N, C-alpha and C positions, 0 to 999 in steps of 0.2 A: 624497488627490488625489480634489478634487470635480468640479463641474461636469461630469456624465457624462450621456453618450449614447452607446451601445455602437456601435461602428464596425468598420467590415469588418476594419481593422488589428487593431484588438483581437482580435477574433474568430478571425480567422487566426493571429495569434499564439498564442493558447489553446490552439487546435484540434493546431496543430503540435507544440507542447510535450507536449499531454497525449498523441501517438502513443508517448513513450516511455514513458507509463504504459501504453497500451495493449499494449504488447511485454511489460510486468512482469507484466499481468494473463495474458497468454497463454503467457508461462512458467511460471508458477504452476500454469494448471489442463491444460497439453497432455499430461503425462506420465501424468496420473491414468488417461485410458480405454482407452489400447491398451496397459496394463501386460500383461497377459498374452499379447498378442503380439509384444512385446517379448522378455519373458521367453524365450520361445519361441526367438525369434531367438536370443539370446544363447547358451542352451542347445547351437543348433547349433552356433553358431561356436567355444563350448567345447569340443566334442568331446563331451559329457556324454550319455552312453548311455540314451534315452528310447526308449518305444516310442510312435510318433505315432498320433495317435486323430484319424478323418477325419469330420467331419460331411456326409453325403451331402444334407442340404438346404441349408445355407451354403456347400458345397463347399469348407470351409476346412479343414487339417490341422494341429493343435494338439499341445503336448507335453501329458501328464498332470501339470500344475502345481498339484498339490494340497498344502497347506503341510506336510505330513508326507514328501512326496515330493521336494521343492525342496531340493537340497544345498547344502552353505555357502555354495560359490564363488560361486554363483548369486544368492544371497540375499544377498551380500555385494554384488555389483557391481549388482544392481537398487537395495540402499539407498544406494549410491553416488550411481546416477541420481539417485533423486531429493533426496537431502541435498543434494550438491556446490552445487546452486543456491542454498541457503541459506549455504554455506559461503562461497561467490564474493560475495555481499552483505555476508555479517558482513564481512570484510576491507574490502573500498572502501568501506563507508559511512563510514569514518573519512576518507577522501580528498574526502570533498564538498566541503567548504569550502575547500581548495586547488585542485581543478579549477575550482570556481566565480569562486575569486577571481584565478586565473592568466590566465587570457584572456577571461574573463567567462563568461556565462550561456549566450548562442547559440553561442559558439564551443566550449564546452564540452560541449554537447549534442550537436554536430556530431561532434566528435573520436570521440567515445564509440559511432557507430553504427558505427565501423570494429570494435569488440569484437565489437558485435551482429551484423555481417554474417560475419567470422569463426567465431564460433560456430555460426549457422546453416548455414554451409557443411559445419562440422564433421559436425554433424548430420544435415545433407541427405545427405551422401556418404558418412554411416556402412556403408552396404552393402557398398562397394568395399573397407574395411578391417577392421580390427578394431570391429565396432559397439559394443561394450562400453566400449571404450578412448574412442573417437571422440565418444560419447554422453555419456560422464562428464566428459570436456574440452571438450566444447561446454559442457553445462550449467554447469559452474564459470565458465565465462569469458561465457556470459549472466547468469551471478547477480552477477556483479562489475560487468557492465553495469547491470545491475538495481537494485544496489545504489549507483550513484552516480546513476542518472537518477531513483530515488523520492527523491531529495534534492534533486537541480537544477529537477526539473519543479515541485514545490509552491513552490520558493524563488523560480522566474523568475515562474512566474503569482501569488503574494503579492506581489512588488515592484511589477507591470504592473498590476495590477486595482486600479479606484480603491475607495476606500471602501465606497461605498453596495453594490457587486457583490464584493465581496472572499470572502465566505463562498460565494456561489454558485459563482464562478469556482474557487473553490478545491477546492470539491467535485467539481468536473469530473474530479480527479485520481483518485478513486475510482471515479469512473463510468466510464471509461475501463479502470481496472483489471479491474471486473466487467465489463465489456463484454469486454473481450480473455480473460477466463475463461470467458464464454460461447460465445464463437467457437471456443477451442480445443475445449470440450464436443461442441457439434455437429458439428465438422470430425473428430472423435475416432470417430464413430458408425461403426460396422464396416462400412455401405455406402458411407462417402464416402471418409476416408482413415484411419482405424484398423484398418486391415487390414494381413495380413501382407506384400501387395506394396506398399503406400503408406505405411506406419508412420513412415518417414525422410522424407517429402517434409512430413508432417505436423509434425515438429518444426523442419524446416527452415525453413519457409513465413516465420517471424519475421522473415527477411532481409528480405523486402517491406516492412514496416513500416517496418524501418531505411532504407532506398532511397527512402520517399515522404517519411519526415521529413527526411532529408538534402535531398530537391528543394524543401521548403517552407521549412527554419529560414533560408536565406540572405535570404529575401524580408521576414524578422519583423526589428523593431527591437530593439537591445539594451535590457536596461532601465535606464529613466533613474537609478535610484536608484544603479545601479553606476557608470554613468560619471559622474555628479556627484559620490555622495559616495566611491567609492573612486579615480576616476580624475581626478577633480577638473577634467572636461570640461563646463563649463557649456554651452558653444554647441552640445556633441552632445546633452547632455541635453535642452535646449529641444526640437531638432529629434524627438529620439524622442518625448518628451512630445505635440508635433504631430501627430505620425505616429498615434499612440495615439488622441487625442482631437479631432484636428481643428484648424483655427484659432481659438486662445483666448489670454488672456493667462495667460502660465505663470507669473506671479510668485507666487503665491500658493504652489504646488506647489514652487518653489525655494525660498521660505523656510522652508519645513515640511522640505526635504532639505538645508537649511544648518544649520537647529537641529540636525538629528540629527548633520550632521557634526560640527558644532562640540563636540556631545557624547562622539561617538567620537574625537574626536583630543585628551580631557582625560585622556585614558587609554592604555596601551602597547595593542598589536594581542592582540585577546581569542583566545587558544589553547585548543585542548581542554583542556589541563591545567590553565591558568587559569580558565576557565570551570567548572570541576568545582569547583573552588577556593572561588573566588570567591565571598562573604558577600554581594553586590550583588545576582547572580544566582542566589541558590539557590533561593528561593523561586518564580520562573518555571520554573527546571531542576527540581524537583522535579515541578512539575504538569504539563510536558511529557513527563516519562518516564512520569509513572504514568497520562497518558493513552494514550501508547504500549502500555503494560502492560495496560490495560483492554482495548484491541482485540484482543490477540492472545491473552490468558489468560481472555476471556470464554468460549471453548470451539467459535469459529467455525470455526476450521480444523478441529476434531474434526466439526463437522459435513460441511465439505466434503469431507475426507477418508472419512468412513464413513456418509455419508446412504445411498450405496446400498446397504449391507449392511442400515442400518436398513429401509431400504423394504423390501430382500427380507425380511426377519423379520417385518415387518408384512404379508406377503401379497401385495406389489404384485407385478404379473406381470411389467413391465419397469421395472424399479428404476431403470436407466440412463436412462428417460424422464424419472422421476419428480425423479432428480439435476439433469436438464436443465431441468426445471420450476422447481427451487432456484434455478438458475442466472439461469434469467428474472424470477423474483420479486424478487431479487437485485437485479438492472439495474435493473427498474421504480421501487424505492424508494429506489435510488440518486437516481433522477432526481427524485423526490418530496423526497428531500433537499435537492437543488440548490433547488429552487423555497422550500422553508420556511426554511432557514439564516440569511437575510438579514431574515426575518420574525420568528419565531419567537426565534432568538438559539441560539448555540452554546450553552451552558450547560443550557436548556432542553431542549434535544434529545438531549443528552449524559445528563441525568437520566431523560427519557421511555424512550431507547432501554437504558441499563443496567438501569433498574428493571424494563420490560419482558420483556428479556431472562432476568434471574434469574427471574421467573414462568414462563417459558416451560421454563427449566430444570428446574423443580419439575415442570411438566407432561409432558416426556420423560421423566422418572425416574418418575414413578407411571404412564405409558403402557408402556416396558418391563419394570417391576416386574408388572404386573398382564396382561401380553401373553396369558402360555400360561393367564390362570385366565378372561377376558372377551375375548372375539374383538374386540369392537368399541372395544377400547381402541388398536387398532392406528388408529384416527381420531384417537385422542388424541393418540397419536405424531407421526403424519404433520403434524396441525394445529400442534404445537409448534413442530415444524422450521420449517417454512414461517414462522410467526410469528416465529420465532427470528432469522430470516435478515430479515424486515420491520424488526423493532427494531434489529436492528443496523445496517442501511443507512440508518437515521433518525437516528444521532448516531456509534454507536462506529467506525462503518465509515470515514467519510469526513473528519470533523473534526478528529481528531488529526493528518492527514498535513500540514494548511494551518494549525493553531492555534499549533504552534510558530514559523512564519516570523510570527504576527502577535505572538508573547507576547516577541519578542527585536528591539532596534532592529537597525541594520546591522551594527554594531562584534560583536556575539557572535552575528549571526544562524548565519553558516554553520556555525560551532563547534558550536551547540545543534544545528542540524539534523543534523550528524551524528554526534552524540550520540544523538538520538534514533531517528535510521535503526537505528546500532548496536542499541540497546535493543530495537527492533520485531524485526530479522532473525532477533536471536540467539533472543528469545522464541520466534519462529516456529520455529527449528530445535530449539529444545527441545519444543515440543507436538509438532512432528511426530515427534521421535526417539522420546519417551517416552510418550505417549499410550497407543499397542498395549500396551505392557507394563502402564501404571497400568487400562487397561480389560479386561485379562486378570485383575488382580488384585480390580478394584471390582465387575466384571461389568456389571449392569444398572444399580449405583448409582452408576457414574461421573460422572454430570452432578450429583452434590452438590457434589462439589469444584467442580463451576464456579459453583453457586448461591451458595457461601460466597465465590469471588472477586468475583462479581459485585455480591453484595451489599455487600462492603467498598468497589469502585468508586464504587459507587451515592453510598453514604455520603463519601466522599473527595471526590467532583464538587459534592456538596451545600454540602461545609464550606468547600472551598478552591480551586475555580475559579472566577474572576469571568469576568462577562460582556464579550466582545470587540467584540460588534457594535456596528458604527456608528462604534467607536474608531478614532483615529491611533493610530500604533505608540509615540507618546510618550504617549499617555492612560493605554494599557494597562500601560506600565513605570509610571506614576505610582500606578496602582492597587497594585502590588505593592509599592513603595517608601512608600505611605502606611501599609500594615499593618505594615510596620518601622522606621515613622518612629518617634525616642525622644518629639517633643511632638507633639500635635494640628496639623495643618497645612491652614490654608485651601486650598478646591479651587484657587482663582486663583492662590494661591501656589505650588502643586504645580504649574499647568499652566506658571507660569512657570521654575521650577526645571527641567524637560524633562529630568527623569530624572536629576538632578546627584548623584553618589555621596554628596554628604552626606545626601540627602532622609531 
């Protein structure tokens, strides 16, 4: 889709869709700041016998929740409160294609908000019932919502964005996620909502985002690609295109979609199983899954989960503010990525990001190992953490989310996004669940594991990931088919094939 100036309707549609990503980010970050407060409330509700400790300065009463004194029941309930978010996402990520195609992208996102509101009410009213049960159930439902949302949002934005701005608009998904994380970190401060009286409101506040999105989505046009390719409604697709772009000749865009539709009709509907088995899409699928694995196994979540502890070891007086600083840097450099992604290109930014993170992980390891020997090593550790986040948001943070929609045509796209989402959520769960055990075993050498992962992912990106900047969906498909073609094919001929299976 060429001929583009950014219109108000396009901006509104992208903003409304990205509110689902904001919700995802808020859900990811909100549980961390008030951990001790929530555990204290759980303990009280479960009738666990702890001697409360009263802090005269802050006038807050807490339980002595040192690791050795936390009973198994409390540890289990807290772990479930954190982990059920990922479990919900893992389950629902497989349903992205079905929801997207059943009623369309807009109606799909609208219906999902019912789940978000139910989850928010359960958590917001947790003090009125059994808080541990209500929070765990609310987190599971919110994770289920976010698993679907994290697939639908990039899919919708990828389909409505013009080629020229597709990277920048696609990166807004990640920008909304990190903005949600930062908002939850700030609101989770003790003097705001992260305290004994207000923690349930902090968890339930995400319902406001769902209500706002529900008000805005009916004003947004449906994806023209969905209307034309999936439903065959040419007139409605033309109206949608004009709402996004203003008055113009839609024939070029319709012709592009017609070619994609004809290609999709040549083969049966691409189910999850068929996509996984298909040799035609194997290369694209392998690249898509590796991109999502590189995002999660880069070690970024280990940094988000444990930056406060690392800052504390480094002697920072108020580590929680340093962690918020990391969140702010996270957001600023995602914005930088939005600006750069359609200029520098996806492959270039992934290489810079992964390579830079690899060096920073080495720096973090050196800083942690020599922290007790040289006091100035704390500055090395802190600098490495901040730079690690910077490099992550330049490439590996935003790009995997939208590049999957670029790598696949309309037929296999929903199934590919579902598989990539499942891969992302599962690896997120694995890191969150097992990192503490790996850290206990490896201690300050734990980031050496991520150095090896990052080196491997950098090498893979250099050798196997093509540049998709400025290319149509058919041209991208042709790049992969060119690699697997049995004979040399001229570029003009490949263009004409439009991704035919015999290529």
